[in-house]
C-alpha positions as CSV (number, residue, x, y, z in Angstrom):
1,M,66.9,166.3,-68.0
2,T,66.7,170.1,-67.3
3,L,68.1,172.5,-69.8
4,D,70.9,173.5,-67.4
5,T,71.9,169.9,-67.0
6,R,71.8,169.4,-70.7
7,I,74.0,172.5,-71.2
8,D,76.5,171.3,-68.6
9,S,76.6,167.8,-70.1
10,I,77.3,168.7,-73.7
11,R,79.6,171.5,-72.7
12,E,81.8,169.0,-70.9
13,H,81.6,166.6,-73.8
14,L,82.5,169.1,-76.4
15,A,85.4,170.4,-74.3
16,E,87.2,167.1,-74.8
17,G,87.8,168.1,-78.4
18,L,86.0,165.8,-80.8
19,A,86.1,164.9,-84.5
20,I,82.5,165.4,-85.7
21,P,81.6,164.7,-89.3
22,A,78.7,166.5,-91.0
23,H,76.3,163.7,-92.0
24,P,75.4,163.5,-95.8
25,L,72.0,162.4,-97.2
26,A,71.7,159.1,-99.0
27,L,69.2,159.1,-101.9
28,D,68.2,156.5,-104.5
29,V,68.0,157.1,-108.2
30,G,64.5,158.6,-107.8
31,R,65.9,161.1,-105.3
32,Q,64.1,159.5,-102.4
33,L,65.6,158.8,-99.0
34,D,67.6,155.5,-99.1
35,E,67.2,154.5,-95.4
36,R,69.5,151.4,-95.8
37,R,72.4,153.5,-97.0
38,Q,71.6,156.4,-94.6
39,R,72.0,154.0,-91.7
40,A,75.2,152.5,-93.2
41,L,76.7,156.0,-93.3
42,T,76.0,156.5,-89.6
43,R,77.5,153.1,-88.8
44,Y,80.6,154.1,-90.8
45,Y,81.0,157.3,-88.8
46,V,80.5,155.6,-85.5
47,E,83.0,152.8,-86.3
48,A,85.5,155.2,-87.7
49,G,85.8,156.7,-84.3
50,S,83.9,159.9,-84.6
51,G,83.2,161.8,-81.4
52,G,79.8,163.0,-82.6
53,L,77.6,163.6,-85.6
54,A,76.2,166.8,-87.1
55,V,72.8,166.2,-88.9
56,G,70.5,168.5,-90.7
57,V,73.4,170.8,-91.7
58,H,74.6,172.0,-95.1
59,T,76.2,168.6,-95.9
60,T,72.9,166.9,-95.2
61,Q,71.3,169.4,-97.7
62,F,69.1,172.2,-96.3
63,A,66.4,171.1,-98.8
64,I,65.5,168.2,-96.5
65,R,63.1,170.6,-94.9
66,E,61.1,171.4,-98.0
67,A,61.2,167.6,-98.8
68,G,59.6,166.8,-95.4
69,L,62.7,164.7,-94.4
70,Y,64.1,166.8,-91.5
71,E,62.6,164.7,-88.7
72,R,63.1,161.3,-90.3
73,V,66.8,162.0,-91.2
74,L,67.6,163.2,-87.7
75,E,65.7,160.2,-86.2
76,L,67.6,157.7,-88.4
77,A,71.0,159.1,-87.3
78,A,70.1,159.2,-83.6
79,T,68.6,155.7,-83.4
80,T,71.3,154.1,-85.5
81,A,74.1,155.8,-83.5
82,E,72.5,154.6,-80.2
83,E,71.9,151.1,-81.4
84,Y,75.3,150.7,-83.1
85,G,77.6,152.7,-80.9
86,D,79.5,151.6,-77.8
87,R,80.1,155.1,-76.4
88,P,78.2,158.4,-76.0
89,L,78.3,160.6,-79.1
90,A,77.8,164.4,-79.2
91,M,74.7,164.7,-81.4
92,I,74.4,168.1,-83.0
93,A,71.3,169.1,-85.0
94,G,71.5,171.8,-87.6
95,V,68.6,174.3,-87.2
96,A,67.7,176.7,-90.0
97,G,65.2,179.3,-91.0
98,K,63.9,182.3,-89.1
99,T,63.4,182.1,-85.4
100,A,60.0,180.4,-85.3
101,Q,61.2,177.6,-87.7
102,A,64.5,177.2,-85.9
103,I,62.9,176.9,-82.5
104,A,60.5,174.3,-83.9
105,E,63.4,172.3,-85.3
106,A,65.2,172.6,-82.0
107,H,62.2,171.1,-80.2
108,T,62.2,168.3,-82.8
109,A,65.9,167.6,-82.3
110,A,65.6,167.7,-78.5
111,S,62.7,165.2,-78.6
112,L,65.0,162.8,-80.6
113,G,67.8,163.1,-78.1
114,Y,70.0,165.7,-79.8
115,Q,72.2,167.6,-77.3
116,A,72.9,170.9,-79.1
117,A,71.8,173.0,-82.0
118,L,74.2,174.4,-84.7
119,V,72.6,177.7,-85.5
120,S,72.8,178.8,-89.1
121,P,73.1,182.5,-89.8
122,A,72.1,182.1,-93.4
123,P,68.5,183.4,-93.1
124,F,69.8,186.6,-91.4
125,R,72.2,188.0,-94.1
126,D,70.5,191.4,-94.0
127,A,69.6,191.5,-90.3
128,S,71.4,193.4,-87.6
129,E,73.8,191.6,-85.3
130,A,71.5,192.2,-82.4
131,E,68.8,190.2,-84.2
132,L,71.2,187.4,-84.8
133,L,72.1,187.4,-81.1
134,A,68.4,187.4,-80.0
135,H,67.8,184.5,-82.4
136,A,70.6,182.4,-80.9
137,A,69.4,183.2,-77.3
138,Q,65.9,182.1,-78.1
139,I,67.1,178.8,-79.5
140,G,69.2,178.4,-76.4
141,E,66.1,178.2,-74.4
142,V,65.4,174.9,-76.1
143,L,68.8,173.4,-76.7
144,P,72.4,174.3,-76.0
145,V,73.8,176.4,-78.9
146,V,76.8,175.9,-81.1
147,G,77.5,179.2,-82.8
148,F,78.5,179.1,-86.5
149,Y,80.7,181.5,-88.5
150,L,79.6,180.5,-92.0
151,Q,81.5,181.8,-95.0
152,P,79.6,184.2,-97.3
153,A,80.2,182.0,-100.4
154,V,77.6,179.5,-99.0
155,G,75.2,181.8,-97.3
156,G,77.0,183.3,-94.4
157,R,78.0,186.9,-93.7
158,V,80.9,188.9,-92.1
159,L,80.4,189.4,-88.3
160,S,82.3,191.6,-85.9
161,V,84.4,190.9,-82.9
162,D,81.7,192.5,-80.8
163,F,79.2,189.9,-82.1
164,W,81.4,187.0,-81.1
165,R,82.0,188.6,-77.7
166,K,78.3,188.9,-77.1
167,L,77.5,185.5,-78.4
168,A,80.1,183.9,-76.2
169,S,78.5,185.7,-73.2
170,I,75.1,183.9,-73.8
171,P,74.9,181.2,-71.1
172,S,73.5,178.5,-73.4
173,V,76.3,178.8,-76.0
174,V,78.7,175.9,-75.5
175,A,80.8,175.9,-78.6
176,I,81.5,177.8,-81.8
177,K,82.2,176.3,-85.2
178,I,84.6,178.7,-87.0
179,A,84.2,178.4,-90.8
180,P,84.7,181.7,-92.5
181,F,87.7,180.2,-94.5
182,H,89.4,183.5,-93.6
183,R,92.3,184.0,-91.1
184,H,91.4,187.5,-90.0
185,R,87.8,186.5,-89.3
186,T,88.9,183.3,-87.5
187,V,91.1,185.5,-85.2
188,D,88.0,187.7,-84.6
189,V,86.1,184.8,-83.2
190,V,88.8,183.7,-80.8
191,R,89.5,187.2,-79.7
192,G,85.7,187.7,-79.0
193,V,85.6,184.6,-76.9
194,V,88.7,185.8,-74.9
195,E,87.2,189.2,-74.4
196,A,84.0,187.6,-73.1
197,R,86.2,185.6,-70.6
198,A,84.4,182.6,-72.0
199,E,87.4,180.4,-73.2
200,K,86.8,177.8,-70.5
201,R,83.1,177.3,-71.2
202,V,82.9,177.9,-75.0
203,T,84.9,175.3,-76.9
204,L,86.2,176.2,-80.4
205,Y,85.8,173.9,-83.3
206,T,87.2,174.4,-86.8
207,G,85.1,174.3,-89.9
208,N,87.9,176.0,-91.9
209,D,88.3,173.3,-94.5
210,D,91.2,175.2,-96.0
211,H,93.2,175.2,-92.8
212,I,92.1,172.3,-90.7
213,V,95.4,171.0,-89.4
214,A,96.9,174.4,-88.5
215,D,93.8,175.3,-86.7
216,L,94.1,172.3,-84.5
217,L,97.8,172.7,-83.9
218,L,98.5,176.3,-83.3
219,P,97.7,178.4,-80.2
220,F,96.0,181.8,-80.3
221,V,97.5,184.2,-77.8
222,F,95.8,187.5,-76.7
223,Q,96.5,190.0,-74.0
224,R,93.9,190.4,-71.3
225,D,94.4,192.5,-68.2
226,G,98.1,192.6,-69.0
227,E,98.5,188.9,-69.2
228,D,98.7,186.4,-72.1
229,V,95.6,184.2,-72.6
230,S,96.3,181.2,-74.8
231,V,93.4,179.5,-76.5
232,R,93.3,176.5,-78.9
233,I,90.7,175.1,-81.3
234,K,90.1,171.7,-79.9
235,G,87.9,169.9,-82.4
236,G,86.5,169.9,-85.9
237,L,82.9,169.9,-87.1
238,L,83.4,169.5,-90.8
239,G,81.8,168.5,-94.1
240,Q,85.4,167.5,-95.2
241,W,85.3,164.8,-92.4
242,S,82.1,163.2,-93.9
243,V,84.6,161.4,-96.2
244,W,87.7,159.4,-95.4
245,T,86.5,159.7,-91.8
246,Q,88.8,157.1,-90.1
247,A,91.8,158.9,-91.5
248,A,90.3,162.2,-90.3
249,V,89.8,160.8,-86.7
250,D,93.4,159.6,-86.6
251,L,94.7,163.0,-87.9
252,H,92.6,164.8,-85.3
253,K,94.1,162.6,-82.5
254,R,97.6,163.3,-83.7
255,C,97.0,167.0,-83.8
256,R,95.5,167.0,-80.3
257,E,98.5,165.0,-78.9
258,A,100.9,167.4,-80.5
259,A,99.1,170.4,-79.2
260,K,99.0,169.0,-75.7
261,A,102.7,168.3,-75.9
262,D,103.4,171.8,-77.2
263,A,105.5,170.1,-79.9
264,V,104.4,170.4,-83.5
265,P,106.1,167.9,-85.9
266,L,107.0,169.4,-89.3
267,E,105.3,166.5,-91.1
268,L,102.0,167.5,-89.5
269,L,102.4,171.0,-90.8
270,A,103.0,169.6,-94.2
271,V,99.7,167.6,-94.0
272,D,97.9,171.0,-93.6
273,A,98.6,171.8,-97.2
274,Q,97.9,168.3,-98.4
275,L,94.5,168.2,-96.7
276,T,93.7,171.6,-98.2
277,D,94.6,170.3,-101.6
278,M,92.2,167.4,-101.1
279,N,89.5,169.8,-100.0
280,N,90.0,171.9,-103.1
281,A,89.0,168.9,-105.1
282,V,86.2,167.6,-103.0
283,F,84.6,170.9,-102.2
284,D,85.0,172.2,-105.8
285,V,86.7,175.4,-104.7
286,P,87.6,176.5,-108.3
287,N,83.9,176.7,-109.1
288,D,82.9,178.6,-105.9
289,F,81.8,175.4,-104.1
290,R,79.1,174.5,-106.6
291,G,80.0,170.8,-106.5
292,V,80.7,170.6,-102.8
293,I,77.9,168.2,-101.7
294,A,78.2,166.1,-104.9
295,G,82.0,165.9,-104.3
296,C,81.5,164.3,-100.9
297,H,78.9,162.0,-102.5
298,E,81.3,161.0,-105.2
299,I,83.9,159.7,-102.7
300,L,81.2,157.8,-100.8
301,R,79.9,156.4,-104.1
302,R,83.4,155.2,-105.1
303,Q,83.7,153.4,-101.7
304,G,80.2,151.8,-102.1
305,L,78.6,153.6,-99.2
306,L,76.3,155.5,-101.6
307,D,74.7,154.2,-104.7
308,G,75.0,157.5,-106.6
309,I,75.8,161.2,-106.2
310,W,72.1,162.3,-106.4
311,C,71.1,165.4,-104.5
312,L,67.6,166.7,-103.8
313,D,68.3,169.5,-106.3
314,K,68.7,167.7,-109.7
315,H,71.0,170.6,-110.8
316,E,73.4,170.0,-108.0
317,T,76.2,167.7,-109.3
318,L,79.9,167.5,-110.0
319,S,81.5,170.4,-111.9
320,P,83.5,169.7,-115.1
321,G,86.9,168.2,-114.2
322,Q,86.0,167.7,-110.5
323,A,85.9,163.9,-110.7
324,E,89.4,163.9,-112.2
325,E,90.6,166.2,-109.4
326,I,89.2,163.8,-106.8
327,T,91.0,160.9,-108.5
328,R,94.2,162.9,-108.4
329,V,94.1,163.7,-104.7
330,S,93.0,160.2,-103.8
331,R,96.1,158.9,-105.6
332,D,98.5,161.5,-104.3
333,Y,97.5,161.3,-100.6
334,P,96.6,157.7,-99.8
335,H,97.6,158.3,-96.1
336,L,94.6,160.7,-95.8
337,T,92.1,158.2,-97.1
338,D,90.4,155.1,-95.6
339,D,89.3,153.1,-98.6
340,A,90.7,149.8,-97.2
341,F,88.8,150.3,-93.9
342,V,85.5,150.9,-95.7
343,A,86.1,148.0,-98.1
344,A,86.7,145.7,-95.1
345,N,83.5,146.7,-93.3
346,L,81.0,147.9,-96.0
347,G,79.0,144.7,-96.0
348,R,78.3,144.8,-92.3
349,W,77.3,148.5,-92.4
350,L,74.9,147.9,-95.3
351,D,73.3,144.8,-93.8
352,G,73.6,145.5,-90.1
């Protein structure tokens, strides 16, 4: 498959608007890769109805690179999804590091069948926007690119409207994940895409875990050449959706249907605040996200998908009071969880 064909294919797939969970890392008590549970997680996401998987991203733990696990973890997700799934999935690989490393990771991902690269800006916090754009363009010579507005609290940086306009103008850019957790900066991305006249070829995905439902429901309207241009965020690529995934897929479907009908039920708007409250507990927002990955692991541990909450960094764990908060939101919002679904299928996923 040529790069142009690959770009056209994944662009069309992502334009449908998909629910894409960020894939966690399953470790055993010795902090070694637990391949049985890693595969079980992938089976869970496939059977929950996910439209794709994002692997090698923050939720997967960036330290998989130093641990020598990057290729194996990507391979496990790709082969399990192919063996277990009954439909094509959008497989997104996180690529990190400076340009040489990111290009090498993109080649690895492409060889494993991944269709696009989610490009982390984290290594370029002090670089110029021009350097960031050149970095994305070079990766785009290997794999189609999903741009990423990462919030500063977890390694991102503030980027201008001009940056997003220029990024959206790069032919290999097929989507942008918007995750600054900031309304003004979210608007900057959408405005940049509109100014680039790229709204029909660059699909917007929310990563704003503090505003997921509203992002999916509400249109963004800008003036261009004296006319209104209306743009919507069509899908989500989210660490939040690595847990309670069946419920997330259902919620995404409801939001898409409401958006297409131009009729937003008030009960869906109410869910926006409920899901934000859940994310506050899972992502450990009161402690500046220190327990974010452990929080996701804790839910998966309670469901039996993981054996523990171990991370590659032994200091990365739940914050004081976080477990109690997870218990609270699980109790208060059962319609946004999928514990019964997991319980009914866990044995098959672990032994499949």
